[in-house]
Each structure stands twice: as structure tokens, then as C-alpha cells.
N, C-alpha and C positions, 0 to 999 in steps of 0.2 A: 063517861070520860073523867079521868082523874085530874085533879088540880095541878097546875105546873108550879114549881118552886124555883126561884132565881137566887142563886147564891153567887155573889160577885166579890171583886176586891173591896176592901174597906176604903182604900184611897186609890183612885186612878188619875194619873197624870197624862194628858193627851196633848199632842202638838209638836211641831218642828222644834228642835231645841230643848225639848223637855227633859233630856238627860242631865241638864244642869240642876235639876231638883234632887238628884242623888246625894250630892255632898251635904247639902243642908240637912237632909233627912237624917244621915248618918251622924253629923255633928252635933244634932239636936238630942241624940240619945246615944252617947258613946257606950259601946259594948263590944266584945271581941266578935269580929265579923269575918266569915269566910266567903271568898269569891269563887263562883263557878263560871267558867267562860270557855270559849274556843280559841284556838291558837290564832285565827284570823283577826279576832277582836284585839289580842295583844299587839298585832302587827299593824293596826289601823290607826287613823287619826283621832278617833274617840278616846282610845287608851292614852295616846300621847298627850292629849289635852287634859286627862284626868290623873295621870300616873302619879305626879309629884304630890298632889293633895289627897289622893285616895289611899295610896300605899300605907301611910302611917295609921290609917283607920282600920287596916286589915291584919288578921293573925296569919294569913296565908291565901293561896289560891289553888284550885284544882282545874286541870284542863280536861275538857270533854270533847272527844273526837267522833263519837258515834252513839248510838243509843246505848245507854248504860246497862251492864249486866249485872246480875245478883252479886257476882264475885267482886266487881268493882265497887259496888255500893257498900258491900260489908267492909271492904278495905278502907274506903273513906270514913266510915263510921268509926272503925278501930283506931284510925289515925287522929280524928278530930272530936270524938265524943268527950264532952266535958270542957273542952278548949274553945269551941266556937258557940257563940249564944245567938247568933244571928247569921243570915244567909243572903247574899246577893248573887242573882244569876243574870248574866248578861250574855245572850247568844240565841241560837235557833232552839227548836223544840227540844232537841236532845239535851241541850244544856239546861233548859228549864226544867225538864223531867227529871234529870239527874239531881238537880238541887232539891227539887220538891221530895224526891225519894230520900235523899240524904237528911234533909230538915226533918222529916217524920221519922225515919228509922234511928236516927240519933237519940231519939226519945223512946225507943222500943228496946226491949231486951233480946229479942230472938234475931236470927239472921233474916235476910230478905225473903228467901223462898218460903219461909213459914207463913209470911203474910200475903203473898202474891196470889192474885186471882187465878183461877184454873188449877193451881197445884198447891197452894198453900192449905194449912190446916188451922190457922189462928186469924181472928179477925184484928184488923188495925184499930187503935183507938184515935182520938182526935189530937193526941199529943204531937206537937211539931214545934220547931224553932220558927220565929217570924222570918218571913222571906219577902225580899223585894225582887220582883221579876221584870226584867227589861228585855224584851225580844228584839232581836237583830233581823229576824225574818218575818214575814207575814204569811202565816199558814196554819200552824197547829193551834193557835189560841191558848197554848199551855198556861199563858200568864193569867187566864181567868178560870181554868178548869179544876175539878176536884181530883183529878187522877194523875198519877206519875207513871208513864209507860216504862216498863223494864223489859229487856229482850235478852233471852239465853238461847244462843244458837248452838251451844255445845251439847250439854248433858240432857236438858230438858226440852229443847227446841219449843219454846214458848215465848209468845209476845203477849204480855199482859199487864194489868195496872195494879197499883196501890191506890186505894180510893177512899176518900172520906171528905165530907164537906169542909172540915177544918184545914184541908190541904190547899184550898184556894189560896194563892198568895195574898198576903195582906195588903200589899202595895204593888202596883203595876205602873211602869213608866213606858208610855207608848210614844216613842220618837221616831217618826217616819224617816227622818234623816239617817238614821242607822241602816236603812235599806240602801242608801246610795252606794253605788259601786259594786254592788253584789252581781255575780255573773247571771247572765240572762237565763240560763238553765236553772239556777236556784230560784231567782225570782219567779219564773213561770210555774215550776213544780210545786213550790210552797203555795202560791197563790191558788193553784188548782185544788190543793188540799183544802184550803179554806173554803173554796166554792163547794166542794163535796161535802164538807161539814154542814153548810148552810143548806144545800140542796137536800141531803138525806134527812136532816132534821125537819125541813119543810114537808117532806113526804112521809114522815114518820107516823105510825099509828098511835103513838103517845103525844102527838101534836095537838094544839088547840089554837084558838085565835091569838093568844098572846105569843106562843112560841113561833107560829107562822108569820105573824107580822114581823117579829124580830129577825127571822130569817130572810124575809123578803127585803127589809131594809139592808141587811148585809149583802145580799145578792145585787141590789141596786149599786151599792158601793163598788162591788166587784166589777160590774158591767162597765162603770165609769173608769176603773182603774186598768183592766186587763190589757187593753192595747197599748198603753202608754207607760208601762212599769219601768222601762229602761230608758226613758227619755231624759236627757240632761238639760232640762229646762223647766220653765214653770209648770207646763202641763204635766211633766214627770213628777214634780214635787206634789202636785195635787193627786196624781195617780197613787203615789206611795202612801200618801195620807189616807186616801179612800181604801187602799188595800189593808192597811194596818187596822182601820175601823172594821173591815170586812172580817178580818181574822179574829178580832176580839169578839164581835157578834157571833162568829161561828163557834168560838169556844163556849159562849153562854148557850147558844142553841142547842148544841150537842148535849151539853150537861143537862138541859131540861127535857129534851125530846128524844135523845138517843140517835143513833145512826142506822144505816140500812145495809143492804146486802154488799155494796161496794166495799164498805170497811169490814163486813163479815168475812170476805175473801182476803182483803189486803192485810188484815191483822195475822191471819195464818201464813200467807206467803212471806210476810216480813219476819217470821220466826225462822225461816230457813235461807232466805236470800238477803244481800246487802243492797238491794235496789232501794233507791230513794223512795220513802213512803208516799210523798206527794205525787211522784211520778207514777207509782203503782196506782194510786186513786184515779189519775187523770187517764191512764191507759184503759182502766176498767170502766170509767165513767162513759167513754164514747160507746163501746157495745151496750152498756146498759141503757143508754138513751134509745138505741135501735130496738132493744127488747121491750122497753117501757112504752115505746111508741105504738106497739102492737097490742098493748094491754087494753082489756076492755073493763077494767075495774073502775067502777063509776066514780068513786071519790078521787082515785088517783088522776083520772081524765079531768075531772073538774078542777083539781088543784093545778095540773099542767096548764090548763087554759087560762086560769087566773094568773099563774106566773107569767105566762106569755104576754097577756094584756098589760101586766105591770111593767115588765122588763122591755117589750117590744111592742109598743102601741100600733095598731093597724097591721099586726103580722098576717101573712098570708099562708105561709108553710105550716104543717102540723107542728105543734109546740115542741115535741122532743127532737124532731129533725131540725128545726129552726135553731134551738139551742146548740145542738151538736155542730152544726155548720158555722154558726156565729163564732163559737169558741175556736174551732180551727182556723177560721179566716182571720181571727184578730190576735191569735197567739204570737207573742214575741220571738218564740222559738217553738218548732214542731217537734216537741220532745217525743211523741208518740210514734214518730217515723224512724227512730233509731232502733235498729234491731236488738232486742233482748230475748233470751231464751229461757224456757223451762223444760225439764225432761218429763216424759210421761209419768215417771215414778212421783216426781215432784207435784205434778198436777193431781195424781191420785191422792197424795199425802194432804194437800191443801183441801181438796174436796171432801175428804173424810172428816174434816174439822170445821169447815166453813159453814155459815148459816146466814140467814136473811136478816138477823137482829130484829130491829123494830120496824122494818118496811111494812107498808100496808099490805103488800103481796108477798106471799111465800114463793120464793124462786126455787125451781127444782134443781137437782144435781145437774140435769142436762142443760138447763139454762145457764147455770154458773160455769159449768165446762165450756159452753160457747162463749162466754164473756173472756175467760182465760185464753181460749184459742184464738179470739179475735185480737186480743192484746199482746200476745207473745208468740214467738216462734217455739213450736213444740218440737223438740228432738228426741 
């Protein structure tokens, strides 16, 4: 078994109200700073409180409304190369990934597609602008990962990453109060993405004691948070804090141990459909648990038993079934019940490209098809 390596933020601020650390950080080292954010942030209370003091410290801002495409990243680089010397990203995973991609490619001479995994022909270097990452959702863990996800749904139909250890943001500010007021569907779908990162990293063939203990810690936080994410009280505040921790630990876990078949399918599906990535993972997780419950792989069985003992002491149901039922019974919104479709052609396209990634078990095309057919209406 190979050694695991953890590469994390140089500085991580955690806790309710920690967004207040942003202004002193920028003021202590004045330099031209570009903000990446979503429209919802600019319409919210946090921006209203920051705007007067933050605006003089910025050279401008870019709005990110979806997973960034190579064309969009190239346009940002053309507009801001040489003008921006630092980047601040405040938003969900798509915002953070877009900012990470811009920060890196503004320091590279070629266009995005030349460096992109799966389709590129040139390796990235570690050159990147300093980046402060501030998540407003708890799901992707992008604030602590080495990769920036880029999606091209037009010419190349690919969802892939720009990846280098130097792309981990230097600073992360994890303020659970930024989750307040998010729609229930967003909270739930982002959270199940965080859980899937933790769960797949826990079951990864690349895992070891270090990575699995980290993933278990994250799953403990998730279990505490999952039923109360939208509560407008002290229990909700605690839940959002725990989920922010789970998401960050999920980013660390996936960076060290990798992911499994759920993301092996979800990444390809995301190249052709606009479905929320977290919801895709959550929909696939439930049939995966049914399939894995029938597995006779001894290490996976042992890990699932250890997981159940840790998260659900004195459990009586089989671990995979117990986990699936608990997730459904305690969800703040049953996202998996809303009908979503895939065509037969789309299923075939996905299966021609999907894989089991770092899973302990190699899942056959028939098993992957069964997951898709259980998760989606096939037309």
C-alpha cells in the first residue's frame, strides 16, 4: 500500500462569522484582486455588509452561474491576465473551480483545452495566482482540493480537471453562516455530494488508516448535520457547521484516496446533462448501496461493518441497507423522487466512458447500467 499525502490550505479559518477575516487579509497585503462569485451572493446580506469596504480592494468581479467551460475560462484569462494579481472566490463549487482554473491558467500560455485532463496534450505547471476560497455551499470541498473542474458540453462533451498540488487555495475561509437561507434542495444535494466524497474515499483501494479515519470523521459530522441542515435555530447552526466540516474533510479525503464508481459515472453524465452534480451522486448512491450490500468482497464487507459500528452503534440491519434507509428517512428533501430522464443513447454514451475509478470492486457495465436505470427514468 502506498503512503498517503495530505496537501491542504496554508491558512484555514473556520467558524461562524469567519468571513470577517477577509478584509484584514486583503488589507494587510494590498494588490489587484479579482472576485469570482455567483449572482445570489451579490444579492445577499453578506455582500451588503462587505460591499463598501471590499469594493475599493478589487479590480473587478466575474459572475459564475454554472460549471465553467473552456471558452469562458479563456475569456476571463484574456480579460484579466496581467491585471489581477490575486483571486478571491466566494460561492459554490462551480465558482471556486472557475476561480481556481482562472488563477492557474492566467499564468500559463496556452488555452484551457491544451491542459485539460482527458483531452489535453500539455501538462500544467504549479504556476498560479494566490487564491482565497470561501465556500457558500457545503458539498464539493473545492476550497481544499488540487483540481479545478471544467465542463465542455458542446464541442468535446467532457467534464475533466486541471490538477496540480499548487492549485490548492492558499487560504480557505469556512463560515457556516453562509449556508443560512440556501434552498433545501441545494443544501441536500450539496451535502450528499460531500457524503459521497467521504464514502467513496473510505472504500477506495488507495485508502489506508490515515485516509479512512479522516473520512470517518467527516461522515460523523455529516450524520450529525444531515437531518437539521435547514433548521432556523441553534440545532441548524450546529448542523451547518458540521456539514461545512464534512465538506472540507471530503475534499481532503478524495484528494488523498480518490473516488469510486459513483463519480466514475457521474463525471461522464455531467458532461452531457445539466443536472446538479450532487443530486446525480445522491441518486446513484442509493442503488450503489443496494449493489454493494450484495458484495462478497471481504475488505469492503469489513469496512462497511466498521462504518456501521462507528456511525450507528448497536445496528441491526445490514450496513448498506441501514445507511440507505437512514439517508432517505432523515433527508430534508427527497431529491431522488423527482423524475429525471436519460435517453437510451445517453445511457450508452455514459457507459462507454464510465469506470470504477479507485473502488475496491470493479463494477461491470451491467452493474453500472443498473445503477443508472434505478436512478433515472430511461426513455
